[in-house]
MDTraj code that builds the backbone (N, CA, C; nanometers):
import mdtraj as md
import numpy as np

residues = "UNK UNK UNK UNK UNK UNK UNK UNK UNK UNK UNK UNK UNK UNK UNK UNK UNK UNK UNK UNK UNK UNK UNK UNK UNK UNK UNK UNK UNK UNK UNK UNK UNK UNK UNK UNK UNK UNK UNK UNK UNK UNK UNK UNK UNK UNK UNK UNK UNK UNK UNK UNK UNK UNK UNK UNK UNK UNK UNK UNK UNK UNK UNK UNK UNK UNK UNK UNK UNK UNK UNK UNK UNK UNK UNK UNK UNK UNK UNK UNK UNK UNK UNK UNK UNK UNK UNK UNK UNK UNK UNK UNK UNK UNK UNK UNK UNK UNK UNK UNK UNK UNK UNK UNK UNK UNK UNK UNK UNK UNK UNK UNK UNK UNK UNK UNK UNK".split()
xyz = np.array([
    [0.0841, -0.1168, 0.0000],
    [0.0000, 0.0000, 0.0000],
    [0.0896, 0.1244, 0.0000],
    [0.0795, 0.2091, -0.1016],
    [0.1665, 0.3264, -0.1079],
    [0.1317, 0.4273, 0.0003],
    [0.2368, 0.4898, 0.0505],
    [0.2173, 0.5921, 0.1532],
    [0.1796, 0.7225, 0.0872],
    [0.0743, 0.7838, 0.1374],
    [0.0378, 0.9156, 0.0897],
    [0.1177, 1.0189, 0.1655],
    [0.0911, 1.1446, 0.1365],
    [0.1630, 1.2483, 0.2101],
    [0.1281, 1.2435, 0.3580],
    [0.2272, 1.2699, 0.4405],
    [0.2049, 1.2718, 0.5848],
    [0.1191, 1.3921, 0.6198],
    [0.0247, 1.3742, 0.7135],
    [-0.0534, 1.4904, 0.7541],
    [0.0376, 1.5910, 0.8257],
    [0.0043, 1.7170, 0.8103],
    [0.0855, 1.8209, 0.8744],
    [0.0743, 1.8045, 1.0260],
    [0.1870, 1.8056, 1.0959],
    [0.1817, 1.7908, 1.2420],
    [0.1306, 1.9192, 1.3064],
    [0.0691, 1.9030, 1.4224],
    [0.0325, 2.0207, 1.5001],
    [0.1601, 2.0790, 1.5599],
    [0.1518, 2.2014, 1.6044],
    [0.2677, 2.2634, 1.6666],
    [0.3129, 2.1882, 1.7893],
    [0.2172, 2.1468, 1.8730],
    [0.2514, 2.0742, 1.9956],
    [0.3174, 1.9401, 1.9632],
    [0.2663, 1.8711, 1.8620],
    [0.3239, 1.7431, 1.8224],
    [0.4668, 1.7636, 1.7727],
    [0.4871, 1.8650, 1.6912],
    [0.6195, 1.8915, 1.6373],
    [0.7186, 1.9269, 1.7482],
    [0.6747, 2.0045, 1.8470],
    [0.7611, 2.0376, 1.9604],
    [0.7990, 1.9110, 2.0364],
    [0.7001, 1.8225, 2.0630],
    [0.7283, 1.6977, 2.1354],
    [0.8279, 1.6101, 2.0598],
    [0.8059, 1.5943, 1.9297],
    [0.8913, 1.5065, 1.8494],
    [1.0325, 1.5630, 1.8388],
    [1.0428, 1.6912, 1.8065],
    [1.1758, 1.7503, 1.7915],
    [1.2498, 1.7538, 1.9244],
    [1.1766, 1.7782, 2.0325],
    [1.2381, 1.7775, 2.1649],
    [1.2869, 1.6371, 2.1994],
    [1.2052, 1.5365, 2.1693],
    [1.2446, 1.3981, 2.1986],
    [1.3665, 1.3573, 2.1169],
    [1.3730, 1.4004, 1.9928],
    [1.4853, 1.3619, 1.9069],
    [1.6056, 1.4536, 1.9235],
    [1.5895, 1.5604, 2.0001],
    [1.6977, 1.6563, 2.0181],
    [1.7987, 1.6155, 2.1236],
    [1.8097, 1.4887, 2.1497],
    [1.9030, 1.4371, 2.2489],
    [1.9819, 1.3231, 2.1844],
    [2.1140, 1.3247, 2.1909],
    [2.1922, 1.2204, 2.1238],
    [2.1653, 1.0789, 2.1753],
    [2.1354, 1.0656, 2.3048],
    [2.1043, 0.9320, 2.3583],
    [1.9762, 0.8785, 2.2959],
    [1.8760, 0.9652, 2.2846],
    [1.7486, 0.9201, 2.2269],
    [1.7634, 0.8899, 2.0781],
    [1.8475, 0.9652, 2.0100],
    [1.8727, 0.9336, 1.8686],
    [1.9379, 0.7959, 1.8556],
    [2.0298, 0.7628, 1.9470],
    [2.0931, 0.6305, 1.9443],
    [1.9910, 0.5196, 1.9759],
    [1.8993, 0.5485, 2.0661],
    [1.7953, 0.4500, 2.0992],
    [1.7090, 0.4232, 1.9767],
    [1.6656, 0.5287, 1.9090],
    [1.5847, 0.5118, 1.7872],
    [1.6634, 0.4313, 1.6846],
    [1.7905, 0.4645, 1.6660],
    [1.8731, 0.3919, 1.5686],
    [1.8823, 0.2435, 1.6032],
    [1.8984, 0.2123, 1.7308],
    [1.9069, 0.0716, 1.7729],
    [1.7750, -0.0006, 1.7502],
    [1.6641, 0.0680, 1.7752],
    [1.5337, 0.0032, 1.7591],
    [1.4925, -0.0107, 1.6127],
    [1.5522, 0.0676, 1.5252],
    [1.5259, 0.0498, 1.3819],
    [1.5781, -0.0862, 1.3384],
    [1.6899, -0.1272, 1.3973],
    [1.7501, -0.2569, 1.3637],
    [1.6601, -0.3730, 1.4071],
    [1.6060, -0.3622, 1.5294],
    [1.5192, -0.4689, 1.5822],
    [1.4573, -0.4222, 1.7136],
    [1.3424, -0.4799, 1.7452],
    [1.2816, -0.4533, 1.8761],
    [1.3708, -0.5150, 1.9821],
    [1.3650, -0.4621, 2.1018],
    [1.4552, -0.5128, 2.2038],
    [1.3940, -0.4899, 2.3415],
    [1.4411, -0.5659, 2.4386],
    [1.3955, -0.5461, 2.5754],
    [1.4953, -0.4579, 2.6480],
    [1.4498, -0.3974, 2.7563],
    [1.5240, -0.2907, 2.8224],
    [1.6664, -0.3311, 2.8609],
    [1.6848, -0.4441, 2.9258],
    [1.8190, -0.4821, 2.9714],
    [1.9159, -0.4979, 2.8548],
    [1.8725, -0.5642, 2.7494],
    [1.9599, -0.5841, 2.6331],
    [1.9878, -0.4515, 2.5635],
    [1.8871, -0.3672, 2.5539],
    [1.9046, -0.2366, 2.4906],
    [2.0015, -0.1498, 2.5710],
    [1.9902, -0.1555, 2.7022],
    [2.0810, -0.0794, 2.7891],
    [2.2258, -0.1246, 2.7683],
    [2.2462, -0.2547, 2.7590],
    [2.3820, -0.3064, 2.7347],
    [2.4317, -0.2636, 2.5967],
    [2.3450, -0.2743, 2.4977],
    [2.3831, -0.2403, 2.3607],
    [2.4229, -0.0928, 2.3482],
    [2.3483, -0.0071, 2.4134],
    [2.3735, 0.1367, 2.4027],
    [2.4790, 0.1825, 2.5037],
    [2.4939, 0.1073, 2.6114],
    [2.5936, 0.1410, 2.7115],
    [2.5454, 0.2452, 2.8106],
    [2.4223, 0.2276, 2.8594],
    [2.3705, 0.3181, 2.9623],
    [2.2943, 0.2389, 3.0660],
    [2.2740, 0.3010, 3.1805],
    [2.2024, 0.2332, 3.2883],
    [2.0554, 0.2157, 3.2512],
    [1.9940, 0.1151, 3.3089],
    [1.8515, 0.0920, 3.2825],
    [1.7648, 0.2083, 3.3288],
    [1.7899, 0.2668, 3.4481],
    [1.7057, 0.3809, 3.4877],
    [1.7150, 0.4985, 3.3899],
    [1.8349, 0.5279, 3.3419],
    [1.8507, 0.6369, 3.2457],
    [1.7838, 0.6007, 3.1134],
    [1.7988, 0.4764, 3.0704],
    [1.7340, 0.4310, 2.9478],
    [1.5826, 0.4427, 2.9600],
    [1.5275, 0.4018, 3.0749],
    [1.3831, 0.4131, 3.0972],
    [1.3367, 0.5574, 3.0809],
    [1.4127, 0.6516, 3.1373],
    [1.3743, 0.7921, 3.1262],
    [1.3686, 0.8348, 2.9789],
    [1.4699, 0.7968, 2.9024],
    [1.4731, 0.8329, 2.7607],
    [1.3616, 0.7627, 2.6829],
    [1.3373, 0.6358, 2.7141],
    [1.2303, 0.5630, 2.6458],
    [1.0935, 0.6242, 2.6759],
    [1.0725, 0.6690, 2.7988],
    [0.9457, 0.7351, 2.8328],
    [0.9255, 0.8596, 2.7483],
    [1.0316, 0.9348, 2.7295],
    [1.0220, 1.0571, 2.6487],
    [0.9900, 1.0239, 2.5035],
    [1.0555, 0.9213, 2.4493],
    [1.0292, 0.8790, 2.3117],
    [0.8878, 0.8224, 2.2972],
    [0.8432, 0.7504, 2.3991],
    [0.7088, 0.6932, 2.3952],
    [0.6037, 0.8042, 2.4027],
    [0.6257, 0.9044, 2.4860],
    [0.5320, 1.0167, 2.4982],
    [0.5208, 1.0939, 2.3672],
    [0.6275, 1.0952, 2.2891],
    [0.6265, 1.1633, 2.1597],
    [0.5680, 1.0749, 2.0494],
    [0.5367, 0.9483, 2.0822],
    [0.4782, 0.8576, 1.9836],
    [0.5790, 0.7962, 1.8887],
    [0.7066, 0.7982, 1.9268],
    [0.8109, 0.7460, 1.8387],
    [0.8445, 0.6004, 1.8650],
    [0.8209, 0.5537, 1.9874],
    [0.8420, 0.4134, 2.0218],
    [0.7202, 0.3652, 2.1012],
    [0.7061, 0.2349, 2.1080],
    [0.5987, 0.1752, 2.1874],
    [0.6573, 0.0602, 2.2679],
    [0.6147, 0.0512, 2.3935],
    [0.6619, -0.0554, 2.4803],
    [0.5503, -0.1537, 2.5100],
    [0.5863, -0.2814, 2.5149],
    [0.4902, -0.3858, 2.5500],
    [0.5533, -0.4783, 2.6523],
    [0.4745, -0.5149, 2.7507],
    [0.5198, -0.6060, 2.8548],
    [0.4902, -0.7486, 2.8101],
    [0.5914, -0.8336, 2.8133],
    [0.5754, -0.9727, 2.7709],
    [0.6374, -1.0641, 2.8749],
    [0.5862, -1.1861, 2.8832],
    [0.6407, -1.2847, 2.9765],
    [0.7390, -1.3752, 2.9045],
    [0.8562, -1.3903, 2.9636],
    [0.9564, -1.4826, 2.9104],
    [0.9152, -1.6249, 2.9483],
    [0.9833, -1.7226, 2.8927],
    [0.9507, -1.8621, 2.9221],
    [0.9671, -1.8946, 3.0696],
    [1.0590, -1.8247, 3.1360],
    [1.0798, -1.8505, 3.2782],
    [0.9805, -1.7730, 3.3665],
    [0.8856, -1.7043, 3.3045],
    [0.7837, -1.6309, 3.3790],
    [0.8224, -1.4890, 3.4150],
    [0.9420, -1.4478, 3.3791],
    [0.9897, -1.3137, 3.4090],
    [0.9259, -1.2137, 3.3121],
    [0.8775, -1.1008, 3.3665],
    [0.8196, -0.9965, 3.2829],
    [0.9310, -0.9148, 3.2189],
    [0.9188, -0.8945, 3.0885],
    [1.0199, -0.8179, 3.0148],
    [0.9486, -0.7125, 2.9315],
    [1.0009, -0.5903, 2.9372],
    [0.9404, -0.4828, 2.8583],
    [1.0204, -0.4666, 2.7297],
    [0.9512, -0.4918, 2.6188],
    [1.0108, -0.4774, 2.4869],
    [0.9705, -0.3426, 2.4276],
    [1.0615, -0.2833, 2.3532],
    [1.0317, -0.1585, 2.2845],
    [1.0541, -0.1767, 2.1360],
    [0.9693, -0.1107, 2.0604],
    [0.9752, -0.1167, 1.9154],
    [0.9545, 0.0242, 1.8618],
    [1.0107, 0.0497, 1.7472],
    [0.9955, 0.1798, 1.6829],
    [0.8555, 0.1888, 1.6217],
    [0.7965, 0.3043, 1.6291],
    [0.6700, 0.3300, 1.5602],
    [0.7043, 0.3973, 1.4281],
    [0.6408, 0.3552, 1.3206],
    [0.6709, 0.4222, 1.1932],
    [0.6342, 0.5703, 1.2030],
    [0.7238, 0.6547, 1.1585],
    [0.6938, 0.7979, 1.1561],
    [0.7683, 0.8630, 1.0419],
    [0.7132, 0.9754, 0.9999],
    [0.7757, 1.0538, 0.8941],
    [0.7325, 1.1981, 0.9121],
    [0.8298, 1.2845, 0.9223],
    [0.8032, 1.4270, 0.9351],
    [0.8833, 1.4998, 0.8285],
    [0.8163, 1.5881, 0.7588],
    [0.8839, 1.6726, 0.6617],
    [0.9003, 1.8096, 0.7265],
    [1.0231, 1.8558, 0.7340],
    [1.0502, 1.9857, 0.7945],
    [1.0854, 2.0870, 0.6863],
    [0.9954, 2.1767, 0.6658],
    [1.0193, 2.2880, 0.5748],
    [0.9740, 2.4138, 0.6471],
    [1.0181, 2.5290, 0.6023],
    [0.9693, 2.6520, 0.6649],
    [0.8168, 2.6613, 0.6642],
    [0.7543, 2.6163, 0.5558],
    [0.6077, 2.6229, 0.5468],
    [0.5411, 2.5302, 0.6488],
    [0.5952, 2.4098, 0.6671],
    [0.5396, 2.3159, 0.7655],
    [0.5530, 2.3743, 0.9061],
    [0.6688, 2.4314, 0.9353],
    [0.6901, 2.4906, 1.0677],
    [0.5972, 2.6093, 1.0888],
    [0.5816, 2.6927, 0.9867],
    [0.4923, 2.8087, 0.9987],
    [0.3487, 2.7644, 1.0237],
    [0.3039, 2.6617, 0.9531],
    [0.1679, 2.6100, 0.9731],
    [0.1524, 2.5510, 1.1132],
    [0.2513, 2.4733, 1.1560],
    [0.2456, 2.4118, 1.2884],
    [0.2442, 2.5187, 1.3971],
    [0.3174, 2.6260, 1.3766],
    [0.3251, 2.7325, 1.4769],
    [0.1888, 2.7959, 1.5028],
    [0.1015, 2.7943, 1.4031],
    [-0.0314, 2.8550, 1.4214],
    [-0.1201, 2.7721, 1.5135],
    [-0.0807, 2.6481, 1.5390],
    [-0.1638, 2.5599, 1.6224],
    [-0.1050, 2.5362, 1.7611],
    [0.0061, 2.6014, 1.7924],
    [0.0710, 2.5796, 1.9222],
    [-0.0212, 2.6153, 2.0379],
    [-0.0255, 2.5264, 2.1355],
    [-0.0952, 2.5572, 2.2609],
    [0.0028, 2.5591, 2.3767],
    [0.1234, 2.5057, 2.3554],
    [0.2264, 2.5035, 2.4583],
    [0.2838, 2.6436, 2.4704],
    [0.2853, 2.6952, 2.5928],
    [0.3450, 2.8272, 2.6152],
    [0.4949, 2.8133, 2.6297],
    [0.5644, 2.9235, 2.6107],
    [0.7115, 2.9225, 2.6145],
    [0.7649, 2.8685, 2.7465],
    [0.7071, 2.9088, 2.8598],
    [0.7582, 2.8611, 2.9884],
    [0.7325, 2.7111, 3.0059],
    [0.6233, 2.6589, 2.9505],
    [0.5970, 2.5150, 2.9574],
    [0.6959, 2.4400, 2.8693],
    [0.7262, 2.4941, 2.7521],
    [0.8216, 2.4289, 2.6623],
    [0.9600, 2.4260, 2.7263],
    [0.9968, 2.5311, 2.7976],
    [1.1261, 2.5338, 2.8658],
    [1.1351, 2.4290, 2.9734],
    [1.0254, 2.4096, 3.0478],
    [1.0230, 2.3047, 3.1508],
    [1.0357, 2.1685, 3.0860],
    [0.9646, 2.1501, 2.9740],
    [0.9675, 2.0225, 2.9031],
    [1.1083, 1.9959, 2.8498],
    [1.1738, 2.0997, 2.7985],
    [1.3074, 2.0842, 2.7424],
    [1.4088, 2.0471, 2.8505],
    [1.3865, 2.0936, 2.9720],
    [1.4797, 2.0661, 3.0820],
    [1.4774, 1.9198, 3.1236],
    [1.3725, 1.8478, 3.0887],
    [1.3622, 1.7063, 3.1284],
    [1.4653, 1.6220, 3.0603],
])
top = md.Topology()
chain = top.add_chain()
for i, resn in enumerate(residues, 1):
    res = top.add_residue(resn, chain, resSeq=i)
    for name in ("N", "CA", "C"):
        top.add_atom(name, md.element.get_by_symbol(name[0]), res)
traj = md.Trajectory(xyz[None], top)
């Protein structure tokens, strides 16, 4: 099924996505998940970061709709959280940004708090 043009993102969506991808650790996580879905412990080892820090980054990516996590039971009964990339495509042009800016509901001080996370 051919992909049609992506719908124009809202300003808030674009801020969330760009903010989530504006971190080198999160970019590495996305790159790793493009290769294959993975569970948290293995992904942490692959990327070389602690599980708590990885969880924080994965939460940010999940909130932006870029990854999805699912809890699954291993054969030994242990619960494992797997993450997979969500298909996404954003076209960034001045016109897209200008259109998205007209729909912003996030205020500057809220965006600054969000960026600090």
